[in-house]
C-alpha positions in Angstrom: -21.1 11.3 8.1 -17.2 10.2 6.6 -15.1 13.4 6.1 -13.0 14.6 3.8 -10.5 17.0 4.4 -10.3 20.0 1.4 -7.0 20.6 3.1 -5.6 17.2 1.3 -7.0 18.0 -2.1 -9.0 16.0 -4.8 -6.4 14.0 -5.6 -5.4 12.1 -1.9 -8.5 13.1 0.4 -8.5 12.0 3.7 -10.9 9.8 4.3 -12.3 8.9 8.5 -13.2 5.8 8.6 -16.7 5.5 10.7 -18.8 2.3 10.7 -22.0 1.7 11.6 -24.3 0.0 14.7 -23.6 -3.6 12.9 -19.5 -2.6 12.5 -19.8 -2.3 9.0 -18.6 0.9 6.9 -21.4 4.0 6.6 -22.2 4.3 2.9 -20.4 7.8 2.9 -17.4 5.9 4.5 -17.8 3.4 1.5 -18.5 5.9 -1.7 -15.8 7.8 -0.5 -12.5 4.9 -0.1 -13.6 3.8 -3.7 -14.2 7.2 -5.3 -11.4 8.4 -4.1 -9.7 5.1 -5.8 -11.2 5.6 -9.4 -9.7 8.9 -9.6 -5.9 9.2 -8.2 -5.2 5.4 -6.8 -4.8 7.2 -3.1 -6.2 8.3 -0.4 -4.9 8.5 3.0 -7.4 7.1 6.0 -7.7 7.6 9.9 -9.4 4.7 11.7 -9.8 4.0 15.9 -8.4 0.9 14.7 -4.6 2.2 14.1 -4.2 5.2 16.6 -1.4 6.7 16.7 0.3 6.1 20.0 0.1 1.9 17.6 1.3 3.8 15.0 4.6 5.4 17.0 5.4 2.2 18.6 4.9 0.4 15.0 7.7 2.9 13.8 9.6 2.7 16.8 9.6 -1.2 16.5 10.8 -1.1 12.9 13.3 1.4 13.0 14.7 -0.4 16.4 14.6 -4.2 13.9 16.2 -2.1 11.0 19.1 -1.2 13.4 19.8 -5.0 14.3 21.8 -8.3 13.0 18.7 -9.9 12.1 19.4 -11.9 8.7 16.6 -10.8 7.6 17.5 -7.4 7.0 18.7 -7.4 3.0 19.9 -4.3 1.4 17.6 -3.7 -1.7 19.8 -4.3 -5.0 18.8 -1.2 -6.8 17.3 1.8 -4.3 19.1 2.9 -1.6 17.5 1.2 1.6 17.3 -1.9 3.6 14.6 -3.6 4.0 13.4 -6.9 6.0 9.7 -9.0 4.5 7.2 -10.3 7.6 5.2 -12.4 6.0 1.9 -13.0 7.9 2.0 -12.5 11.6 2.9 -15.7 13.2 6.1 -14.8 11.2 6.5 -12.1 13.4 5.2 -14.5 16.8 7.8 -17.4 15.2 10.9 -14.7 14.9 13.1 -15.3 17.9 15.8 -12.7 16.4 13.0 -9.7 17.2 13.8 -8.2 20.6 10.3 -8.9 22.7 9.5 -5.6 23.0 8.9 -5.1 18.9 8.4 -8.1 18.6 4.9 -7.6 20.5 4.2 -4.0 19.0 4.8 -5.2 15.2 2.2 -7.6 16.4 -0.6 -5.8 17.0 0.4 -3.7 14.1 -0.3 -6.7 12.0 -3.4 -7.6 13.2 -5.0 -3.7 13.1 -3.9 -3.5 9.4 -5.6 -6.9 9.0 -9.3 -5.4 10.6 -8.9 -2.2 8.2 -8.2 -4.6 5.4 -11.3 -5.4 5.8 -13.1 -3.0 6.4 -12.1 -1.6 3.4 -12.5 -3.9 1.5 -15.7 -3.9 2.2 -15.7 -0.3 1.6 -14.8 -1.2 -2.6 -17.4 -3.5 -2.0 -20.3 -1.3 -1.8 -18.6 1.4 -3.4 -19.1 -1.0 -6.6 -22.3 -1.6 -6.3 -21.4 -5.8 -5.4 -24.8 -7.0 -3.0 -22.6 -9.3 -1.3 -20.7 -6.9 1.4 -17.7 -9.8 2.4 -17.1 -10.2 -1.4 -13.8 -9.6 -1.5 -13.4 -10.2 2.1 -13.8 -13.9 1.5 -11.6 -13.5 -1.7 -9.1 -12.6 1.4 -9.1 -15.2 3.7 -5.9 -16.7 3.6 -4.3 -13.8 5.3 -1.7 -13.9 2.6 -0.8 -11.1 3.4 3.2 -9.2 4.3 4.4 -6.9 6.2 7.7 -5.1 4.7 10.0 -2.6 6.8 12.3 -0.7 5.3 14.9 2.1 6.4 15.8 4.7 3.6 19.7 5.7 3.4 20.1 9.8 3.3 21.9 11.2 1.1 22.5 14.4 -0.8 22.1 16.7 -3.9 22.8 14.0 -6.5 20.0 11.6 -4.8 17.4 10.7 -7.2 14.6 8.2 -6.1 15.3 6.7 -2.8 12.2 4.0 -4.2 11.9 3.6 -7.6 8.6 4.1 -10.2 6.3 1.0 -9.7 2.7 0.2 -9.1 1.8 -2.7 -6.1 0.8 -5.4 -7.6 -2.1 -7.4 -5.0 -5.2 -5.2 -4.0 -4.2 -2.9 -0.5 -0.8 -1.5 0.6 -1.3 0.9 3.7 1.6 2.7 3.9 2.4 4.0 7.5 6.3 6.8 7.2 7.8 8.2 9.2 6.4 11.9 8.7 9.8 12.8 6.0 9.3 13.9 3.1 9.1 12.3 -0.7 6.5 10.1 -1.6 4.9 10.6 -4.9 2.1 9.5 -6.8 1.5 9.8 -10.7 -1.4 11.1 -11.1 -2.6 13.4 -13.9 0.9 13.1 -16.0 2.7 14.8 -13.0 5.1 13.4 -10.4 2.7 14.6 -7.3 3.5 14.8 -3.1 1.6 12.1 -1.0 1.3 15.0 1.9 1.4 13.3 5.1 -1.0 13.8 7.8 0.3 13.0 11.8 -2.4 9.8 12.6 -3.0 9.2 8.8 -2.2 5.8 6.9 -1.4 6.2 2.8 -3.9 3.9 0.8 -3.7 2.3 -2.5 -4.8 -0.2 -5.6 -2.7 -2.7 -6.5 -2.9 -3.9 -10.4 -4.4 -7.2 -9.3 -7.5 -5.4 -7.8 -7.0 -3.1 -11.2 -7.9 -5.9 -13.4 -10.5 -7.4 -11.6 -13.2 -3.4 -11.9 -11.5 -3.2 -15.7 -9.7 -1.0 -14.4 -12.6 1.0 -12.9 -10.1 1.0 -10.1 -6.3 2.8 -10.9 -3.2 1.0 -9.5 -0.9 4.8 -9.6 2.6 4.9 -10.4 4.5 6.0 -7.0 8.0 6.8 -6.2 10.0 7.9 -3.0 11.7 10.9 -4.5 15.6 12.5 -4.1 16.5 15.9 -4.7 17.4 14.9 -8.2 14.5 12.8 -9.0 13.7 13.8 -13.0 10.1 15.6 -13.0 9.0 15.8 -9.3 7.0 18.6 -8.3 7.9 18.2 -5.3 9.5 21.8 -4.1 13.2 21.1 -4.0 13.4 22.1 -0.2 11.8 19.7 1.4 13.6 16.8 -0.9 16.7 18.0 0.3 15.7 17.6 4.1 14.0 14.9 3.1 17.2 13.3 2.0 19.9 14.7 4.9 18.1 11.8 7.5 17.1 8.3 7.2 13.7 7.3 6.4 11.5 4.9 7.9 8.6 2.9 6.7 5.9 0.2 6.9 4.2 -1.0 3.9 1.4 -4.0 5.0 0.8 -5.6 1.1 -2.4 -7.8 0.9 -3.1 -10.7 -1.2 -6.1 -12.7 -2.3 -6.2 -16.0 -1.5 -3.4 -17.9 -3.5 -5.4 -20.1 -6.4 -8.0 -17.2 -6.9 -7.9 -16.1 -10.1 -6.4 -12.6 -11.8 -10.1 -12.8 -13.9 -13.3 -12.7 -11.4 -16.4 -13.1 -12.8 -18.9 -10.6 -12.8 -19.8 -9.4 -9.2 -23.1 -7.3 -10.2 -24.5 -10.1 -10.1 -27.0 -9.0 -13.3 -25.4 -11.2 -17.0 -22.5 -13.4 -15.6 -19.8 -11.5 -17.9 -16.2 -11.9 -16.9 -14.2 -8.7 -15.7 -10.6 -7.6 -16.4 -8.5 -8.5 -19.8 -5.4 -10.2 -18.2 -4.7 -13.6 -19.0 -6.0 -15.8 -16.6 -3.3 -16.6 -14.1 -3.8 -17.4 -10.3 -2.9 -15.1 -8.1 0.6 -17.0 -7.1 1.3 -17.1 -11.1 0.4 -12.7 -11.0 2.5 -12.5 -8.7 5.8 -14.1 -10.0 5.0 -12.5 -12.8 4.7 -8.9 -11.4 8.0 -8.7 -9.0 10.2 -12.3 -10.3 9.7 -14.5 -7.9 8.9 -14.9 -4.5 9.9 -13.8 -1.1 12.4 -11.7 -0.6 12.7 -12.0 -4.6 9.8 -9.6 -4.3 12.1 -6.3 -4.5 12.1 -5.9 -8.3 8.1 -4.8 -9.0 7.7 -5.3 -13.3 6.1 -2.5 -14.9 3.1 -4.2 -16.7 3.6 -1.9 -20.8 0.9 0.3 -20.3 3.2 1.7 -17.4 5.9 1.6 -19.5 4.0 3.8 -22.3 2.8 6.0 -20.1 6.3 7.2 -19.1 8.2 6.6 -22.2 9.6 2.9 -21.1 
């Protein structure tokens, strides 16, 4: 049975990704994942594919790389952070600027994330009562994914958001951080702290998957708050402690195949109606629309009109 920890509360349930004898997610796991993505758009997962030891190696490798002089490490134009975008697992193996041990650790992490992504996509298909468990997996078989290594710089009592308010624009995001607080999600019109669970990863969805499901699944606004962030419900002492030190995180973004549309045919097999209410465009076009470009320029995430109205932008 998939377990949900009451200590994490209804907004950010903890779900163990359990598989059956055919290595498919159990029905209980699928329903737990999909339920969380309907309610808050966020959950925390644990899986044997992403053991704590591997997480620690990935965090150490990311920290080492971000402290290097590699040309991929760039300063964010708005947030107080530096980052590096690694697009595709082959980009790591081909990158001579990454020290060999760190390269292997990041490759191992990337491969494990790709496997976890497929399990989560299967969970969502089952949870949405789609007949083909691999429906969404097939829409991601080009492995258009990216791993962003991020280091948030220390601040002080005047520091606001260390990462601006945004929603993601792909389908799935898997986030690992070093336990330093500040991550918040906009749930029930409040900025709520997403809890840190040792050995767990935060999962949320992007606006493409939300569009595919007519917003049945939520692409939730989130940010990394500081002591001066407006509207935070995170205790002030937690934010003061967090902002006093650097913060490392690894965000894995899964995008569908480039030529897939943002509007899908009905997946229930019932009447063939199309789902989604956005203008029909390819995934590649949509990502450029939401982010203002490709590669490094994808650091600027645009609000949708709905998000702007909810936040009073």
